[in-house]
PLY file of the C-alpha trace (Angstrom):
ply
format ascii 1.0
element vertex 263
property float x
property float y
property float z
element edge 262
property int vertex1
property int vertex2
end_header
3.82 -45.55 5.19
2.49 -44.37 8.45
3.00 -40.04 8.58
3.25 -38.10 11.91
4.59 -34.93 10.94
3.90 -32.95 7.92
6.95 -30.44 6.97
6.47 -27.69 4.97
8.48 -25.10 2.97
7.10 -21.29 3.57
8.01 -19.26 0.43
5.36 -20.15 -2.16
4.12 -23.20 -0.76
2.04 -21.52 2.13
2.87 -17.65 1.61
2.91 -16.52 -2.20
5.68 -14.88 -2.15
5.98 -14.29 -5.83
2.69 -12.64 -6.26
4.17 -10.05 -3.27
7.28 -9.18 -5.11
5.57 -9.18 -8.08
3.62 -6.74 -6.61
5.59 -4.82 -4.83
7.28 -3.87 -8.35
4.28 -3.31 -9.72
3.34 -0.39 -7.25
7.05 0.97 -7.50
7.02 0.96 -11.28
3.79 2.94 -11.40
5.14 5.08 -8.72
8.24 5.77 -10.72
6.22 7.10 -14.04
4.20 8.67 -11.90
7.74 11.13 -10.87
8.95 11.16 -14.48
6.20 10.34 -17.07
8.83 9.39 -19.13
9.89 5.90 -17.35
8.17 2.70 -18.89
7.11 0.83 -15.89
7.34 -2.17 -17.24
10.57 -1.71 -18.87
12.05 -0.71 -15.63
10.98 -3.25 -13.75
12.64 -5.80 -16.52
15.93 -3.90 -16.43
15.88 -3.41 -12.75
15.38 -7.24 -12.07
18.82 -7.64 -14.26
20.51 -5.67 -12.75
19.51 -6.72 -9.02
20.63 -9.91 -10.34
23.97 -8.69 -11.54
24.94 -6.52 -8.68
23.49 -9.21 -6.24
26.42 -11.81 -7.78
29.28 -9.18 -7.36
29.19 -9.13 -3.88
31.57 -10.80 -1.16
28.69 -12.52 0.15
26.91 -13.88 -2.92
28.10 -17.40 -2.05
27.14 -17.09 1.64
23.30 -15.77 -0.01
23.46 -19.39 -2.33
24.56 -21.57 0.83
21.21 -20.17 3.19
18.90 -19.52 0.12
18.30 -15.68 -0.37
17.72 -14.52 -3.79
18.24 -11.40 -5.20
14.56 -9.85 -4.77
15.07 -10.55 -0.98
17.58 -8.38 -1.22
15.69 -5.63 -2.17
14.03 -5.51 0.74
15.06 -7.24 3.64
17.59 -5.34 6.40
19.84 -8.54 7.05
20.82 -7.66 10.99
21.65 -11.05 11.98
24.00 -12.87 13.88
27.33 -13.80 11.87
30.16 -12.16 9.76
28.25 -12.60 6.42
25.07 -11.39 7.89
26.54 -8.22 9.15
28.53 -7.68 5.99
25.19 -7.90 4.05
23.75 -5.56 6.39
26.18 -3.08 5.26
26.20 -3.70 1.54
22.02 -3.95 1.33
21.48 -0.54 1.51
23.86 0.57 -1.45
22.78 -2.75 -3.43
19.11 -1.77 -3.15
19.50 1.81 -4.03
22.06 0.78 -6.86
19.90 -1.61 -8.50
17.06 0.99 -9.22
19.59 3.44 -9.89
21.55 1.32 -12.73
17.99 0.15 -13.84
16.71 4.17 -14.22
20.57 4.54 -16.10
19.28 1.25 -18.83
16.49 3.64 -19.70
18.41 6.68 -20.24
17.46 8.49 -16.96
20.22 9.67 -14.89
18.64 10.43 -11.16
20.67 8.57 -8.17
18.00 10.56 -6.06
14.44 9.12 -7.18
16.30 5.69 -7.48
17.14 6.35 -3.80
13.37 7.05 -3.41
12.50 3.82 -5.59
14.48 1.24 -3.27
12.28 2.34 0.36
9.15 2.71 -2.19
10.09 -1.46 -2.78
10.75 -2.07 0.90
7.76 -0.48 1.81
5.41 -2.01 -0.80
6.36 -5.47 -0.05
5.60 -5.22 3.25
2.15 -4.25 2.68
1.69 -7.01 0.39
1.95 -10.24 2.26
-0.09 -12.81 0.15
-1.45 -16.05 1.25
-3.24 -18.58 -1.06
-6.54 -18.81 -0.75
-6.48 -22.57 0.82
-3.44 -21.98 3.62
-5.43 -21.62 6.31
-8.23 -23.91 5.45
-5.87 -26.79 4.85
-3.67 -26.27 7.85
-6.51 -25.86 10.77
-7.13 -29.27 8.78
-3.92 -30.66 8.86
-3.73 -29.87 12.04
-6.07 -32.10 13.36
-3.98 -35.27 12.72
-0.89 -34.22 12.43
2.54 -32.66 14.02
3.16 -29.59 11.49
6.95 -28.44 11.05
8.52 -25.23 8.67
11.45 -26.11 7.14
12.16 -22.21 5.43
15.62 -20.67 3.67
16.21 -17.53 4.46
17.92 -14.59 6.51
16.28 -15.23 10.20
15.36 -11.44 10.31
13.87 -11.60 6.72
11.73 -14.74 7.40
10.69 -13.97 10.83
9.10 -10.17 9.02
7.55 -12.44 6.63
5.97 -14.50 9.67
5.17 -11.25 11.77
3.10 -9.47 8.96
1.24 -13.08 8.31
0.71 -13.73 12.24
-1.89 -16.02 11.86
1.10 -18.99 10.77
2.98 -19.23 13.49
0.39 -20.60 15.71
-0.05 -23.62 13.43
3.78 -24.80 13.75
5.32 -26.87 16.63
9.12 -25.94 14.97
10.32 -23.70 12.82
13.95 -23.72 11.50
15.32 -21.31 9.30
18.36 -21.77 7.56
19.90 -18.32 8.53
19.49 -19.80 11.93
21.13 -23.10 11.14
24.08 -22.00 9.04
23.22 -23.55 5.95
19.99 -23.89 3.68
18.15 -26.34 1.56
18.94 -28.71 -0.29
21.79 -29.96 2.52
21.27 -32.98 3.87
22.61 -31.86 7.34
19.18 -29.05 7.82
17.22 -31.81 7.20
18.90 -34.26 9.45
18.18 -31.08 12.03
14.52 -30.65 11.72
14.39 -34.48 12.12
16.17 -33.99 15.65
13.87 -31.18 16.24
10.15 -32.76 15.37
11.23 -36.16 16.59
10.14 -38.08 14.04
12.06 -40.55 11.86
12.62 -39.11 8.42
10.56 -41.79 6.83
7.77 -41.05 8.94
7.96 -37.15 7.81
6.52 -35.79 4.96
8.31 -32.58 3.29
5.60 -30.16 1.66
7.38 -27.32 -1.37
7.43 -26.37 -4.17
11.20 -26.26 -5.51
12.39 -29.32 -6.59
16.06 -28.73 -6.30
15.71 -27.49 -2.38
12.52 -29.21 -1.22
12.04 -32.07 -3.18
16.05 -33.42 -3.48
17.03 -32.24 -0.20
14.41 -34.34 1.63
15.52 -37.26 -0.61
19.18 -37.50 0.91
17.99 -38.32 4.05
15.16 -40.84 2.56
12.14 -38.68 3.72
9.00 -38.72 1.45
7.91 -35.57 0.05
4.91 -33.64 -1.72
5.89 -31.44 -5.14
3.35 -28.30 -4.88
3.30 -27.73 -8.70
0.92 -25.01 -9.39
2.35 -24.07 -12.85
2.72 -27.18 -14.48
6.00 -26.82 -14.43
8.46 -30.14 -15.50
9.95 -32.46 -13.64
13.93 -33.00 -13.98
15.37 -36.04 -14.78
17.55 -35.96 -11.54
14.71 -34.63 -9.06
11.82 -36.67 -8.46
8.98 -36.15 -5.90
6.97 -39.46 -3.83
3.89 -37.38 -4.62
2.71 -34.43 -6.72
-0.34 -31.88 -6.44
-1.40 -28.97 -7.80
-2.45 -26.88 -4.78
-2.54 -27.57 -0.68
-6.24 -28.95 -1.18
-4.93 -31.35 -3.03
-2.47 -32.21 -0.58
-5.11 -32.43 1.84
-6.92 -35.08 -0.17
-3.22 -37.12 -0.93
-2.33 -36.80 3.09
-5.40 -38.76 4.04
-4.92 -41.63 1.67
-1.28 -42.46 2.90
0 1
1 2
2 3
3 4
4 5
5 6
6 7
7 8
8 9
9 10
10 11
11 12
12 13
13 14
14 15
15 16
16 17
17 18
18 19
19 20
20 21
21 22
22 23
23 24
24 25
25 26
26 27
27 28
28 29
29 30
30 31
31 32
32 33
33 34
34 35
35 36
36 37
37 38
38 39
39 40
40 41
41 42
42 43
43 44
44 45
45 46
46 47
47 48
48 49
49 50
50 51
51 52
52 53
53 54
54 55
55 56
56 57
57 58
58 59
59 60
60 61
61 62
62 63
63 64
64 65
65 66
66 67
67 68
68 69
69 70
70 71
71 72
72 73
73 74
74 75
75 76
76 77
77 78
78 79
79 80
80 81
81 82
82 83
83 84
84 85
85 86
86 87
87 88
88 89
89 90
90 91
91 92
92 93
93 94
94 95
95 96
96 97
97 98
98 99
99 100
100 101
101 102
102 103
103 104
104 105
105 106
106 107
107 108
108 109
109 110
110 111
111 112
112 113
113 114
114 115
115 116
116 117
117 118
118 119
119 120
120 121
121 122
122 123
123 124
124 125
125 126
126 127
127 128
128 129
129 130
130 131
131 132
132 133
133 134
134 135
135 136
136 137
137 138
138 139
139 140
140 141
141 142
142 143
143 144
144 145
145 146
146 147
147 148
148 149
149 150
150 151
151 152
152 153
153 154
154 155
155 156
156 157
157 158
158 159
159 160
160 161
161 162
162 163
163 164
164 165
165 166
166 167
167 168
168 169
169 170
170 171
171 172
172 173
173 174
174 175
175 176
176 177
177 178
178 179
179 180
180 181
181 182
182 183
183 184
184 185
185 186
186 187
187 188
188 189
189 190
190 191
191 192
192 193
193 194
194 195
195 196
196 197
197 198
198 199
199 200
200 201
201 202
202 203
203 204
204 205
205 206
206 207
207 208
208 209
209 210
210 211
211 212
212 213
213 214
214 215
215 216
216 217
217 218
218 219
219 220
220 221
221 222
222 223
223 224
224 225
225 226
226 227
227 228
228 229
229 230
230 231
231 232
232 233
233 234
234 235
235 236
236 237
237 238
238 239
239 240
240 241
241 242
242 243
243 244
244 245
245 246
246 247
247 248
248 249
249 250
250 251
251 252
252 253
253 254
254 255
255 256
256 257
257 258
258 259
259 260
260 261
261 262
C-alpha cells in the first residue's frame, strides 16, 4: 500500500475537545457554586448535561444536527450563524437552548433562578472559548508527517463553530492543504459522499489515502464505504464493535507516526 494523503478528523483526534468541554463545565459549575453556595457543582453538571440532551432532541433542527454531526454540548457554546435554512433556525433557537439547559439544570436541583441560568449559559460559552486543548503530541507529529505526506482535515460540525475552534488554535491551519467541514458540504461522516468529496479535493485515490480518527461510527465506518484504509486512534481502550473494523488501531498520534512509516 502506497499512502500519499493523510486525512485527519479534528475533534478528539487533534483537538482534545472532550477536555475542553469538561473544563468549561467545571469552571461554569464552580462559578454557579460561588453565586449560590447551595449548588453542588458536580450535581449541576450532571443534570445540565441531561437537560441539554433532552432539549436538543426536542427541536425541529435535531435531524439536521445528526446529519451534520453537531452534538448537544457544541450547541451550548456555538452561534450557528451559517448559510442554510436549518442553520439559521439553529441560530434563532440556540440562545434559548443554552439558557434553558442551565435553567432546567438548576430547577432539577430545586433552584428556580432564570437570571442565574442566563449567566451560566454565557459563562459556559466564555469558558469553552478560553479552553482550546490539543494533545501533547499534535504539533510534533504533524510537523513530522507534513514532510512526506499531503495532509487534509475532514471534520463534522457547523462551519462557524469548527472555524472558531481553528481560530483559537491558529497554528493548526497551516498544516492542511484541504479542510472540509460537513456543514459546508451538506452532510457529515459517515455518509460516503463526503468521503468521495475529500478524495476529489485532495486529488488522491481513496486507496492511497488514510483516514485517521477517534470515532468508529463516523471516521472508520465512513472511510470503509469508499474503500479508504483507516486508523482508529483509541486512546481510551474502547471496545471495537462487530460492525466496524479499522484497518489499523493505535493509541496516540505518536504511535500513528510510527505506523505510517511502515506502510
